[in-house]
N, C-alpha and C positions, 0 to 999 in steps of 0.2 A: 607430092604427097607421100608420106611414109605410112606403112602399116606395120603393126606389131601385135602378136598374140599375147594376151596377158595370162600369166600363170594362174592356177586355180585360186591361190590365196589373194589374188587381186581381182577376182571376179570372172576369170576365164572367158574373156571377151576379146574383141578386136578393137585396137586403138588406132584411129587414123589421125595423123597430125601433119602439120606443114602449112605453108602459106600458098594460097592460090593466086594466080595472076589477077589483077584488077579487071573488072568487067565494065563496059560502058554503062552509063546511066540506064537503069531499067533492066540490065542484063543479069543473068544468074547462072550458076553452075548446077548441073544435075549429076548426082552420084548414085550409082547402083552397085550394091554389094551382094554378090551371090555366093552362098556357101552352104554346105551340108551340115546337118547336125551330127557330130561325131558319136554321140550317145545312141542316136537312132540307127546309125550305120553299124555300131558294135552289136546291137541287139538283132540286127538282120531285118529290121522293119522297112528299110529302103536301100536302094542301090545308088551308086555314084551318079546315075543319070536321072534320078527322080527325087521329088520332094526336097526342095531347098528351104532354108530358113527364110520366112517371109513369102512363101509361095513361089510360083513359077517365075516371077519377076524379081525375086529376092527382096532385099531392103532397099528402098529408094528414098533419096533425100534431095531437097531443093536448098541451095545455099545462096542467099542474097546478103552480101556484105558480111556481117558477123552473125546473121540469123540463119539457123539450120532448122528446117521443117521436114518431118517425115511425110512422104507421099505414099499413102496406103494403096494396096492393090485395087481396092474398090474406088479409088479417087480418079480413075481413068488413066489413059496412056500418057506417056511422056515422049518427047522427041528421042531421048536416049534409048528407049525401048527398041527402036529399029536399028540401032548401031551394034556392031559385033562386040562381044565382051573381050576384055584384055585380061588374060590369066596372069596372076601373080605367081612367081616362083615359089614352090613349096618350102624351100629353105628360109624364105622371108617370113613365112607364116608358122614356123615351128615355135611352140612356147619356149620362153627363155629358161625355164627350169628343167628342160629335157635335154 
Protein backbone atom coordinates (compact mmCIF):
# COMPACT_ATOMS: atom_id res chain seq x y z
CA UNK A 1 0.00 0.00 0.00
CA UNK A 2 1.30 3.45 -0.89
CA UNK A 3 0.60 6.70 0.95
CA UNK A 4 0.73 10.20 -0.48
CA UNK A 5 -0.04 13.60 1.02
CA UNK A 6 -2.25 15.66 -1.24
CA UNK A 7 -1.37 19.34 -1.72
CA UNK A 8 -3.79 21.96 -0.45
CA UNK A 9 -5.38 22.51 -3.90
CA UNK A 10 -6.33 18.80 -3.94
CA UNK A 11 -7.84 18.77 -0.45
CA UNK A 12 -4.70 18.49 1.71
CA UNK A 13 -5.37 14.94 2.83
CA UNK A 14 -3.74 11.56 2.81
CA UNK A 15 -4.28 9.25 -0.16
CA UNK A 16 -3.77 5.54 0.41
CA UNK A 17 -3.66 3.37 -2.67
CA UNK A 18 -2.56 -0.03 -3.79
CA UNK A 19 -3.74 -3.59 -3.96
CA UNK A 20 -4.04 -5.69 -0.83
CA UNK A 21 -3.42 -9.44 -0.90
CA UNK A 22 -6.61 -11.50 -1.10
CA UNK A 23 -8.12 -12.71 2.16
CA UNK A 24 -9.82 -16.07 2.64
CA UNK A 25 -13.64 -16.09 2.58
CA UNK A 26 -14.88 -14.04 5.53
CA UNK A 27 -11.44 -12.48 6.11
CA UNK A 28 -10.80 -8.75 6.18
CA UNK A 29 -8.10 -6.15 6.65
CA UNK A 30 -7.92 -3.60 9.45
CA UNK A 31 -6.22 -0.29 8.70
CA UNK A 32 -5.33 2.24 11.37
CA UNK A 33 -4.01 5.68 10.42
CA UNK A 34 -2.62 7.82 13.22
CA UNK A 35 -1.56 11.38 12.47
CA UNK A 36 -1.49 14.78 14.13
CA UNK A 37 -3.32 17.87 12.96
CA UNK A 38 -0.61 20.17 11.54
CA UNK A 39 -2.81 23.24 12.10
CA UNK A 40 -3.36 22.40 15.77
CA UNK A 41 0.37 21.79 16.22
CA UNK A 42 1.23 25.15 14.61
CA UNK A 43 -1.10 26.97 17.00
CA UNK A 44 0.48 25.20 19.98
CA UNK A 45 -2.76 23.57 21.17
CA UNK A 46 -1.21 20.09 21.17
CA UNK A 47 2.14 18.37 21.21
CA UNK A 48 3.42 15.51 19.03
CA UNK A 49 2.49 13.01 21.77
CA UNK A 50 -1.14 14.05 22.32
CA UNK A 51 -4.40 14.39 20.42
CA UNK A 52 -4.24 12.74 17.04
CA UNK A 53 -6.86 13.07 14.31
CA UNK A 54 -9.58 10.54 15.11
CA UNK A 55 -8.77 10.37 18.84
CA UNK A 56 -6.27 8.14 20.63
CA UNK A 57 -6.83 5.28 18.16
CA UNK A 58 -6.60 7.49 15.05
CA UNK A 59 -8.77 6.73 12.03
CA UNK A 60 -9.62 3.03 11.71
CA UNK A 61 -11.08 1.19 8.74
CA UNK A 62 -12.33 -2.31 7.96
CA UNK A 63 -11.62 -3.45 4.38
CA UNK A 64 -13.68 -6.39 3.05
CA UNK A 65 -13.12 -6.99 -0.65
CA UNK A 66 -13.83 -3.62 -2.29
CA UNK A 67 -15.87 -2.29 0.65
CA UNK A 68 -14.20 0.12 3.10
CA UNK A 69 -16.02 1.02 6.33
CA UNK A 70 -14.82 3.50 8.95
CA UNK A 71 -14.64 1.99 12.44
CA UNK A 72 -15.33 4.81 14.90
CA UNK A 73 -13.65 5.09 18.29
CA UNK A 74 -17.00 4.42 19.97
CA UNK A 75 -17.52 1.21 17.92
CA UNK A 76 -15.30 -0.80 20.26
CA UNK A 77 -11.81 -2.28 20.02
CA UNK A 78 -10.25 -3.99 17.02
CA UNK A 79 -7.61 -6.71 16.97
CA UNK A 80 -5.20 -4.22 15.38
CA UNK A 81 -5.50 -1.92 18.41
CA UNK A 82 -3.17 -4.21 20.36
CA UNK A 83 -0.49 -4.33 17.64
CA UNK A 84 2.43 -1.89 17.48
CA UNK A 85 2.14 0.95 14.97
CA UNK A 86 4.46 1.04 11.96
CA UNK A 87 5.75 4.54 11.39
CA UNK A 88 5.97 5.75 7.80
CA UNK A 89 9.07 7.75 6.83
CA UNK A 90 8.46 11.51 6.91
CA UNK A 91 9.84 11.90 3.37
CA UNK A 92 6.97 9.74 2.09
CA UNK A 93 4.42 12.02 3.74
CA UNK A 94 5.71 15.37 2.48
CA UNK A 95 3.15 17.20 0.30
CA UNK A 96 4.16 17.18 -3.37
CA UNK A 97 4.02 20.96 -3.74
CA UNK A 98 6.71 21.55 -1.08
